[in-house]
C-alpha positions, 0 to 999 in steps of 0.5 A, spaced: 361 916 328 364 923 327 366 925 334 367 918 337 372 916 331 375 923 331 374 923 324 377 929 320 373 935 319 370 938 313 375 943 312 381 938 313 377 933 308 377 939 303 384 940 304 387 933 303 384 928 299 382 922 304 379 915 302 375 910 305 372 916 310 364 914 311 365 908 306 362 903 311 356 902 315 356 900 323 352 894 320 358 892 315 363 886 317 370 889 315 376 885 316 384 887 315 383 882 309 378 886 306 382 892 307 388 889 304 384 888 297 380 895 297 387 899 299 391 895 294 385 896 288 385 904 290 393 904 290 393 901 283 388 907 281 392 912 285 399 910 282 397 912 275 397 919 277 401 920 283 408 917 285 407 917 292 401 915 296 401 917 304 397 912 308 396 914 315 393 910 321 394 907 328 391 900 326 398 896 326 394 890 323 391 893 317 397 897 315 401 890 316 396 887 311 397 893 306 404 893 306 406 885 307 399 882 306 396 875 309 389 875 307 390 870 302 392 865 307 386 866 312 379 863 311 373 868 310 368 869 316 364 863 317 357 866 318 355 861 324 361 861 327 361 869 327 354 869 330 356 864 336 362 869 337 359 875 337 354 872 343 360 871 347 362 877 352 368 880 352 371 877 358 370 870 355 373 872 348 379 874 352 379 867 356 379 864 349 384 867 346 389 866 352 388 859 351 388 858 344 394 863 342 398 866 348 403 869 344 397 873 340 394 874 347 400 878 350 400 883 344 393 884 341 388 889 344 384 885 349 379 890 349 377 890 342 372 884 341 372 885 333 380 883 333 379 877 338 373 875 334 377 874 328 383 871 331 379 866 335 375 865 328 381 863 324 384 859 329 378 855 330 377 854 322 385 853 321 387 849 327 393 854 327 395 860 332 393 866 329 400 869 331 403 864 326 399 865 320 400 873 321 407 872 320 408 867 314 412 869 308 410 876 305 406 877 299 409 881 293 408 888 292 409 892 286 411 898 290 416 900 296 414 903 302 417 907 308 414 906 315 414 912 319 412 913 326 412 919 330 415 919 337 413 923 343 415 924 350 410 920 354 407 925 358 406 930 352 403 924 349 398 923 355 396 930 355 395 930 348 390 924 349 386 927 354 386 933 350 383 929 344 378 926 349 375 932 351 375 935 344 371 929 342 366 930 348 365 937 346 364 935 339 358 931 341 360 924 343 355 923 348 349 925 343 352 920 338 353 915 343 345 916 345 343 915 338 347 909 337 345 906 344 340 901 341 346 898 336 351 897 342 351 890 341 355 891 334 362 890 333 363 897 330 361 900 337 365 895 342 370 900 342 374 905 346 369 911 347 363 908 346 363 902 350 365 907 356 359 911 354 354 906 354 356 903 361 354 910 363 347 910 359 346 904 362 347 907 369 353 902 371 358 908 372 357 916 372 359 921 367 365 923 370 368 915 371 366 914 363 370 920 361 376 917 366 376 910 363 376 913 356 382 917 357 385 911 361 383 906 355 386 910 350 392 911 353 393 904 354 391 903 346 397 908 345 402 904 349 400 898 345 400 901 338 407 903 340 409 896 342 407 894 335 410 898 331 417 898 335 417 890 333 416 892 326 422 892 322 425 898 318 421 903 322 423 910 321 422 914 328 422 921 328 419 927 333 414 931 330 419 937 331 424 933 327 422 935 320 429 936 317 431 929 318 424 926 315 425 930 309 432 927 308 430 920 309 424 921 304 429 924 299 433 918 300 427 913 299 425 917 293 431 917 289 432 909 290 
């Protein structure tokens, strides 16, 4: 899934040490709670060597899990229930989450079946809205954090998104999708970039329409990301050019 996930290339990976790259199979189940556990263990290891560690990413739920935690309050996946939910269509999953947890439905990525399945699973197991369980008292952490978010003019952001999609296609997204086509039912592949291409391979839409939808759905995802992080407390927003302000803010953070 190198092209479809825009994975850092070999040069980048050799320059900056990354963790959790190529660590899972498409067949593996993986939740934000599991990421929380794995990441906290890795942080304990890294903080023995470094005073500062950078976590980069776009999934607000996974970042929230590491910074604040919630896995201890959420039940583990039920294999039988998970199988039942995996057999539901995306439309049915969307309808179910809107019925069970309207507050979450207004915020969650409704195009992400993995997110919907996990939320429905937790709601059915606990009898409580997932949105309430996620916002309960934070777990204690042995580190401080500074949440930095990049802000860019919307038109420039969308231009970069379209350019990124074009580069993913040049990097071999179509070949990747063709190689993974028989596994398109797996949650890991029901994501932006692959879902649209699978529709093209099934003969439902043209190649041009698949590319258009990938760009459109990526823009929508970026908009939801921005909404998520704007709702987080103590978020430090900067523009990519405003490095001096970032440097001063980091100095304050590190000296406290």
